N, C-alpha and C positions, 0 to 999 in steps of 0.2 A: 313212495311207497305205494299203491292203490291196498285202500282199506277192502276192497274187495276178495281180493288177491295176492294173499301174502308169496315173494316168489322168491326161496332162499338162495343164500349165497353159496360156493362150493369154493375149499380152499382147493387149488389145484397143485400147486406148487410143493415137491416132496424137501424143500429144503430147511426145515428144521426136522427132519423125520428123525435124524439121528441125536439133535440136542433131546428133541422132549422122550424120546423112549430112555435118553443118559439120565437125564434131567426126572423121571418117573422113576426110573430106576433107585438112584442113590435115596430116595426120597423114601420110597419102601424100604428101603435097608433101612435108613435110620429107625423107623418105628420099628423092623420086627428085632434090630441088636439090639433097640431099650427095651426090648417089650410089651411096649405104648401103644393104646389105642390114636388111633386119629381124631377120633372125636372128641367130644370136651372129659374134661374130668374139674375135680374140684373147684380150680379157677371161675369157670362161666359158673356153676353154681351160687358160688359165692357174690358174683356179680349176680345173680337174679332174683339175691335177696337184698344188696344194697340199692343197686339202678331204681329198682321199683320202692323201695321206698323213700330217694332223692324225690322220685315222680308227684307219687300220691300222696305221702307225708304234709308237704305245706298242703296240698287240698285240704289236707284234714283238718287243719289250722285255719285256713279258710274258713271250712263250715262252720268250727267254732266259735264265727262269729268275734274271738276276743278281739281282732285287729281290725275289725269293718270302720271304725272310727278314725283310726291313721294307716291314711289312703298309701303311707311311704312304706308302708309293714306289708300292708294289705299288696300293691305292685309287684312287691321286691318276691314275693311270695308265690306267686304268679312267674315270677320270672327263672322262680328255681325250680316250678314244674317245667318248664322252656330246657334247662342243664338234663335233668334228669328224665325227660322225654326223650330227648334226642338221643341222651346214653341206653335208653333201652333199645332205642332203634337199631345204633353203633354197633353194640356190645351183645344184646341180646338176640330181639327180632330179628334179624342178619344173618346169623348162622341156625337159627331155629329153622328160616323159609330157604337158608340152602341146607336142612337136612342137617346137617357139622357138628350140631350142640351136641346131641346123644346118638345114638346105635336103633334108638326108636323111632319109625317113623310117627308113628301113632301119635308121641311126646314131640317130635318134634312140631309135626303141623298143630297140635294145640295150643302150642305155644305162642308158635306163630301166629296162630291169626288173634290168639287172646290179647298179644302185646301191638298187634294191629289196630285189634277194636278200639282199645284203651287210647291208640293215636289218632282213633275217627282213620284209617284206611285198610283199605281193601288187599289182604294179602292175595288172594286171586290174580289181581293188576299187579300187583310186586313183583310176582314171580315168572310173569309174563315180563312185564317189562324189564329187571331186574334178570334175572338168571336166564331166559330164553332170548329178549334182543341183548341188550349191554355187553353180556357175557362172550356171547358167540359171534357179536356185531358191533365191537369194542371201534368206537370214533368212527366205523362208516357211515356215512350222511344217508337219511331216508330207512338205517334201519337202528341205528341204536338211538335211543327217546333219549338216552340224556345228555345227548346235542343237539337233541332238537327245542330249542326256548319259542316255539311257538313263534317266528319272528320278530317275536323282540329285543332280541339281541344275535351275537353272529356267533356260533361254537367253530365252526370248522370252516376252512378256506377253501371249499366246496363248496359255500351256501351263497347266493346272491348279496349283494353288496346294497345298504339303504344308506339314507346319510344318516339316522338319526343314530347309527351306531356309534357313529365318533364321539358320542357322548358316552358309551354302554361303559367304559372303564368305571364312573362315575356311579349310574345310576343301577347296573347290575348287582351292585351290593342290597341295595333294597329291591328288587327283583326275589334276590337268593330269598331274602325272610318270607317269601310269599309261598313256600315251595309245601310249606303242608299245612299250610287253608287253603291252598285251590284242592289236596288229596283232601281235607275234611269238607267242603263243602259241591264244587262241581265234577271235579275231576275223576273220580270212581267211577258217577256215572255217564259219562261220556266214552271214558276208555274204557269200559265195561261193552261199552256197546261198539264202537271202533274193533277191538278184539274179537268180539262175537262174529264180527261181517270177516274179516279178517282167516276166521277160521284156528285161529289161536288159544280157544279156552280149549279145544279137545288137548292139546297140551298139555294142559290142567288136569284131565277127566273127568270134564265137567261141562255143564250147559247153561247159558244165560239165563233161561227159565231159574236154575237152583240159587246162582246166584245174581242176581237181580233182587230175590226174594231175603239171600244173606244181608244181602248188603240193604236195603231199606231199613230191617229190624235191626243191624249194627248202628243206623245213623241213631233209630232212633232213639235206641237205650243211650247211644255214647252221649247225646246234643241232653236228654234228659236230665242224663246227671251232671256231664261238668258245665250246664248253662241254667236250664230250667231249675233244678233243685240248689243252687246258688243265687237263683234268684227269689225264691221265696222263703229261703230260712232264712237270710241273709237282711239286715237293716243298711240296705245301701240302694243304692238307684241302677236300677236294672245295664246299665249303660258302662256301668262300672264294672258289672262283671263282663259282661263283652269284652270291653277294650281288654279288662285282664286277660282274657281268655287266646285272646287276639297277642296282647300283648306278649304269650304265653308261646305261641305258635309259630311267631315272626322269630321268638329266641332261636327257637327249633329248626326253624327252615333253615338257619344263616348259619347253623354249627354243622350241620346235615353238608348245605351245599360246600361251605371250606373246607369241608373235612375231602368232599368230591370230585371238585373239581379241581383242586391240583393235583391230580393224579393222572387224567387225559386232556384237559385242555391247556395242556404248556405247551413252548414252544418246540422244546424235546418232542414229545410227541407225533407220530404219522397220522393222518387223515385220509387211508388208503380210497381208493371207489373199486368196484366192480364193472368186469367190460361188458361188452351188449349181451353176450350170451351168462352175465351176471356170476363169471370166474373172477378169484381172485388170485392173481400171481402172488397167491403168498399161504406159506404154512399155518394152520390154525395157531398153535404153539408160539411160533415165533411173530405173529402180530399182536400176540397180547404183549412181545416183547418191547414192542414197534410204536405203541399205543401205550402204554403204564408204567408209569413212574412211583417209587416212591418217597417216603417221607420220614423225618427226622427220628431214622432208623434204630436212636440211639436217648431217645426223650421213653422211658417208662411208665409216665404219667399218662402223657398223652394217650401212646400207646392204649395203656388198661382201658382207656375213657374210654378211647375211638374204636375199642373190640377190634385191637390188632390191623385197623383199616390202613394204618399209614405204612404197611405191606401188604401192597397193593398187586405189584409184579405177582408175589408169593400167592395172591387170595385169584387173580386169575389165572394164576395156571394150575388152582390147586382147590376152587371155589367149595368140593366138599370137605375141607380138613379145617376141623375149630381153629379159630384165629388163634387158641391159646400158643400153638404150634411155628405161627409165623414166624418169631423172631429168629428159631434156629435154622426152621427155614431156609428162613436168604440167607443164610450162609452160603448152602449147599448151591440154590440157585447162583449165585452170584458167584460161584468156584466155577462153576457147570459154564454159563454164560462166558464168562472171559477165556475159556479151556475153546468154544467154538466162536470165539470172535463175535458176539451177541452185544447188544447194547445192554446195559443194566443200570439204569437211569435212575438215579436217587439222591433225593435234597437230600443234606444234612438237616436243618431247620422245616421247622413249622412255616415262620414267618415268611425265608425265604422259598418256600412254596410255594406260600400266599402271591406272595412279588412274582413268582417265575410265570402265576395264572393274571396276574393283573398288565404285566408283559405282553403276553399273548390275547388279554382284552383285546388290547390298546393296539397292539399289534391288526387283527383283523380289524379294527374298526377303522383300519388306512388302507 
């Protein structure tokens, strides 16, 4: 996909029109008959208290200097921050940036920007990569950047083969840990320039000048708080702070990747390509059913922590509905898919989902 000219794909088939209309009708009736809002309720606001505490409380303890001489506790606190940061991204930022956490657009934007800033990421870049490209063109090589690991791995059978990929089943997990480190350092700058050339910044009603200014200020504030300040106030070698910060982001990146990849890069998922006229022989709703999978639907603890993203099918069909409703919606979607003869891919366990992803990495490496 050329950076200078974004060429949207057209979903031309009506094969899923009836299914899409019916599943939307049933979901609408569910909310109407129960008298509940499609946005978040007390459950997401409880998370808005708990998860930031898991992220920031260990950092406050680190800054206190109480455990500066106990490096085991010192690094454990950084790792706890990684768990909290991943939870904030999965359960909070994701919904706020989708505009589904609350009815108020201003609050969604504010909290989405705030959480992304505390994780050294750009909310604008994320919305383009995730909301615009990934959700619209799921598993389509050249469009969905979630299956574009920059030539380091092969995530689609439509991507060229390289000899190094035969080892990706082993080294993929290390690269997954670099995900948010990449965001925190170089990715935001390079992607902002790329999206500007592609004309995609217009989808967020912003300009390159505004976003690059925001990004520079954000990065300065982030690094001042999470790296410079600990180096100045703690009686530890500076490299311990940097290594602690890296370990935090490594764990965050690994967690995020292990949640998102088993939903799409698995043997049961399809990887369609458009024809020479940029048309895809699939309805967009059916496309989501063919390229997405759920996992661990009965694991309530996992579902709470990952913001319902183990229900990826429901999320891709209804990205503007808050994740706190996905468990109930899954019953409606599954039943409707079965009636229309469409696949509803769901792996019973999280471990099983990771195994499936590993199988796909192996298949693609061969």
